[in-house]
C-alpha positions as CSV (number, residue, x, y, z in Angstrom):
1,X,151.0,33.8,68.5
2,X,153.0,35.6,71.2
3,X,155.8,33.1,70.9
4,X,155.8,33.6,67.1
5,X,156.0,37.4,67.5
6,X,158.9,37.1,70.0
7,X,160.8,34.8,67.7
8,X,160.2,37.2,64.8
9,X,161.4,40.2,66.9
10,X,164.6,38.3,67.8
11,X,165.2,37.4,64.2
12,X,164.7,41.1,63.1
13,X,167.0,42.3,65.9
14,X,169.6,39.7,65.0
15,X,169.4,40.7,61.4
16,X,169.7,44.4,62.2
17,X,172.8,43.7,64.4
18,X,174.3,41.5,61.8
19,X,173.8,44.2,59.1
20,X,175.2,46.9,61.5
21,X,178.4,44.9,62.3
22,X,178.9,44.1,58.6
23,X,178.6,47.7,57.5
24,X,180.7,48.9,60.4
25,X,183.6,46.8,59.3
26,X,183.1,47.6,55.6
27,X,185.5,50.1,54.0
28,X,182.7,51.5,51.8
29,X,181.4,54.9,52.8
30,X,178.0,55.0,51.2
31,X,176.5,52.0,53.1
32,X,177.7,53.6,56.3
33,X,176.1,56.8,55.4
34,X,172.7,55.2,54.5
35,X,172.7,53.0,57.6
36,X,173.7,55.9,59.9
37,X,170.8,57.9,58.5
38,X,168.4,55.0,59.0
39,X,169.5,54.6,62.7
40,X,169.3,58.3,63.2
41,X,165.8,58.5,61.9
42,X,164.8,55.6,64.1
43,X,166.3,57.3,67.2
44,X,169.1,54.7,67.5
45,X,171.6,57.4,68.2
46,X,174.3,55.1,69.7
47,X,174.8,53.1,66.5
48,X,174.3,56.1,64.3
49,X,177.0,57.9,66.2
50,X,179.5,55.1,65.7
51,X,178.8,55.1,61.9
52,X,179.0,58.9,61.6
53,X,182.2,58.9,63.6
54,X,183.8,56.8,60.8
55,X,182.5,58.8,57.9
56,X,182.7,62.4,59.1
57,X,186.3,62.8,57.8
58,X,185.3,61.2,54.5
59,X,182.7,63.9,53.8
60,X,184.8,67.0,54.5
61,X,184.4,69.4,51.6
62,X,181.6,67.3,50.0
63,X,177.9,68.4,49.7
64,X,176.8,65.9,52.4
65,X,179.5,67.0,54.8
66,X,177.4,69.7,56.4
67,X,174.5,67.2,57.0
68,X,176.8,64.5,58.4
69,X,178.6,66.7,60.8
70,X,175.4,68.2,62.2
71,X,173.8,64.8,62.7
72,X,177.1,63.5,64.3
73,X,177.1,66.4,66.8
74,X,173.4,65.9,67.6
75,X,173.9,62.1,68.3
76,X,176.2,63.1,71.1
77,X,173.6,65.6,72.4
78,X,170.8,62.9,72.2
79,X,173.1,60.5,74.1
80,X,173.6,63.2,76.7
81,X,177.3,63.2,76.1
82,X,177.3,67.0,76.5
83,X,181.1,67.6,76.5
84,X,181.4,66.0,73.1
85,X,178.2,67.5,71.7
86,X,179.3,71.0,72.7
87,X,182.7,70.4,71.1
88,X,181.2,69.0,67.9
89,X,178.6,71.8,67.5
90,X,181.5,74.3,67.9
91,X,183.3,72.5,65.1
92,X,180.1,72.5,62.9
93,X,179.7,76.3,63.5
94,X,183.2,77.0,62.5
95,X,183.1,74.7,59.5
96,X,179.6,75.8,58.2
97,X,178.9,79.4,59.3
98,X,176.4,79.9,56.5
99,X,174.5,76.7,57.1
100,X,170.7,76.6,57.4
101,X,171.3,74.7,60.6
102,X,173.6,77.3,62.1
103,X,170.9,78.7,64.5
104,X,169.9,75.3,65.8
105,X,173.6,74.2,66.1
106,X,174.4,77.4,68.0
107,X,171.5,76.8,70.4
108,X,172.3,73.1,71.0
109,X,175.9,74.0,71.5
110,X,175.0,76.5,74.2
111,X,172.5,74.1,75.7
112,X,175.2,71.4,75.9
113,X,177.2,73.6,78.2
114,X,174.1,74.5,80.2
115,X,173.6,70.8,80.8
116,X,177.2,70.6,82.0
117,X,176.7,73.4,84.6
118,X,177.2,71.9,88.0
119,X,175.6,72.7,91.3
120,X,176.3,76.2,92.6
121,X,178.9,75.2,95.2
122,X,181.2,73.7,92.6
123,X,183.5,75.3,90.0
124,X,181.4,77.4,87.6
125,X,183.7,77.3,84.5
126,X,181.1,75.5,82.4
127,X,178.4,77.8,83.7
128,X,180.4,80.8,82.6
129,X,180.9,79.2,79.1
130,X,177.2,78.4,78.9
131,X,176.1,81.9,79.9
132,X,178.5,83.4,77.3
133,X,177.1,81.2,74.5
134,X,173.5,81.7,75.6
135,X,173.8,85.4,75.7
136,X,175.5,85.4,72.3
137,X,172.6,83.4,70.9
138,X,170.0,85.7,72.5
139,X,171.7,88.7,71.1
140,X,172.2,87.2,67.6
141,X,168.8,85.5,67.2
142,X,166.1,87.6,69.1
143,X,163.4,86.2,66.9
144,X,164.4,82.5,67.2
145,X,162.0,79.8,68.2
146,X,164.6,78.9,70.9
147,X,164.7,82.5,72.3
148,X,162.5,81.9,75.3
149,X,164.2,78.6,76.3
150,X,167.6,80.3,76.0
151,X,166.4,83.2,78.1
152,X,165.1,80.9,80.8
153,X,168.3,78.9,80.9
154,X,170.4,82.1,81.1
155,X,168.4,83.4,84.0
156,X,168.7,80.0,85.8
157,X,172.5,80.0,85.4
158,X,172.7,83.7,86.5
159,X,170.8,82.8,89.6
160,X,173.1,79.9,90.2
161,X,176.2,82.2,90.0
162,X,174.5,84.7,92.3
163,X,173.7,81.9,94.8
164,X,177.4,80.9,94.9
165,X,178.5,84.5,95.4
166,X,176.1,85.2,98.3
167,X,176.9,81.9,100.0
168,X,180.6,82.8,100.0
169,X,179.7,86.2,101.6
170,X,177.5,84.4,104.2
171,X,180.4,82.1,104.9
172,X,182.6,85.1,105.7
173,X,179.8,86.4,107.9
174,X,179.7,83.0,109.8
175,X,183.5,82.8,110.2
176,X,183.5,86.4,111.3
177,X,181.5,85.5,114.5
178,X,184.7,83.8,115.7
179,X,187.3,86.0,114.0
180,X,186.0,89.6,113.9
181,X,188.4,91.0,111.3
182,X,186.9,88.6,108.7
183,X,183.6,90.6,109.0
184,X,185.3,93.3,107.0
185,X,185.6,90.9,104.1
186,X,182.0,89.8,104.7
187,X,180.7,93.4,104.4
188,X,182.8,94.0,101.3
189,X,181.5,90.8,99.7
190,X,177.8,91.8,100.5
191,X,178.5,95.3,99.1
192,X,179.9,93.8,95.9
193,X,177.0,91.5,95.5
194,X,174.4,94.2,96.0
195,X,176.2,96.5,93.6
196,X,176.8,93.8,90.9
197,X,173.4,92.2,91.1
198,X,170.7,94.9,91.5
199,X,167.9,92.7,90.2
200,X,168.9,89.5,92.0
201,X,166.4,87.4,93.9
202,X,169.0,87.2,96.6
203,X,169.3,91.0,97.1
204,X,167.0,91.2,100.1
205,X,169.0,88.4,101.8
206,X,172.3,90.2,101.0
207,X,171.0,93.4,102.5
208,X,169.9,91.6,105.7
209,X,173.2,89.7,106.2
210,X,175.1,92.9,105.7
211,X,173.3,94.2,108.8
212,X,174.4,91.1,110.7
213,X,178.0,91.5,109.7
214,X,178.1,95.3,110.2
215,X,176.4,95.0,113.6
216,X,178.8,92.2,114.9
217,X,181.8,94.2,113.6
218,X,180.6,97.4,115.3
219,X,179.8,95.8,118.7
220,X,183.2,94.3,118.8
221,X,185.2,97.2,117.5
222,X,187.8,99.3,119.4
223,X,186.4,102.5,120.9
224,X,188.0,104.7,118.3
225,X,186.0,102.9,115.5
226,X,182.9,101.8,117.3
227,X,180.6,104.8,116.9
228,X,181.3,105.1,113.2
229,X,180.7,101.4,112.7
230,X,177.5,101.5,114.7
231,X,176.2,104.3,112.5
232,X,177.1,102.3,109.4
233,X,175.2,99.3,110.8
234,X,172.2,101.4,111.4
235,X,172.4,102.7,107.8
236,X,172.4,99.1,106.6
237,X,169.2,98.5,108.6
238,X,167.5,101.6,107.1
239,X,168.6,100.6,103.6
240,X,166.9,97.2,104.0
241,X,163.7,98.7,105.2
242,X,163.7,101.3,102.5
243,X,163.8,98.7,99.7
244,X,161.9,95.9,101.5
245,X,159.6,97.5,104.1
246,X,157.8,94.1,104.5
247,X,161.0,92.1,104.6
248,X,160.9,88.5,105.9
249,X,163.9,89.5,108.0
250,X,162.1,92.4,109.7
251,X,162.1,90.9,113.3
252,X,165.7,89.8,113.2
253,X,166.7,93.2,111.7
254,X,164.7,95.1,114.3
255,X,166.5,93.2,117.1
256,X,169.9,94.0,115.7
257,X,168.9,97.7,115.2
258,X,167.8,97.9,118.9
259,X,171.2,96.7,120.0
260,X,172.9,99.3,117.8
261,X,170.6,102.1,118.9
262,X,171.2,101.1,122.5
263,X,175.0,101.4,122.0
264,X,174.7,104.7,120.2
265,X,172.5,106.1,123.0
266,X,175.5,105.8,125.3
267,X,177.4,108.2,123.1
268,X,174.5,110.7,123.3
269,X,174.3,110.4,127.1
270,X,178.1,110.9,127.5
271,X,177.8,114.2,125.6
């Protein structure tokens, strides 16, 4: 019985492949359309894609054109070819702005670029494009069934960009331990991060590392700038504790503050 079923399966598969190859080489459009729809409904997106690719130009301006172009774009998405799905959904949106599928196409187009977003340390061009498209979708379709998913993706991408920004600032801080003038760039980078991302999950971290940079810079400054920079470092410490009194960096921040206070005490004594 098993052998019979295996043979039957092989025959069906062979027949299906044979039919596919025959229709693929055929010049008639209707058989391609029907078979593409059949494969699409069965989840065979690879073969559906090849057939849709051949007939999309044939249906431009025809009633079925909207349907064919949407399914063609979605086959790329289902095949995880996100560059092409993003591009094809953009084409669909421009070609059929009043389509009933416009909301879904806009969401899937944005999600395509979300899927293309690389790890935080790499170039974030696709992340920026995804964020722009997701934000546009969120603003345009606040009642959409895709709203929550879009919002979650946008938050994730925003955090990724923040992660890249703060890691660059921390790298300046690290390099500044060997080349003190670079600490000025580190402090500026932390200030920009704190100002630009008030609700970031990395804000506490940025405030702490600003203390590190400011303290190192102050302790290694020339005498005419030292007192001013020590006071600035102490201000950074107070800012961290004001916003995060139970900060995870409390011990390290306290140690830095003691060094700063010790240096500042010398100025009081000299007076």
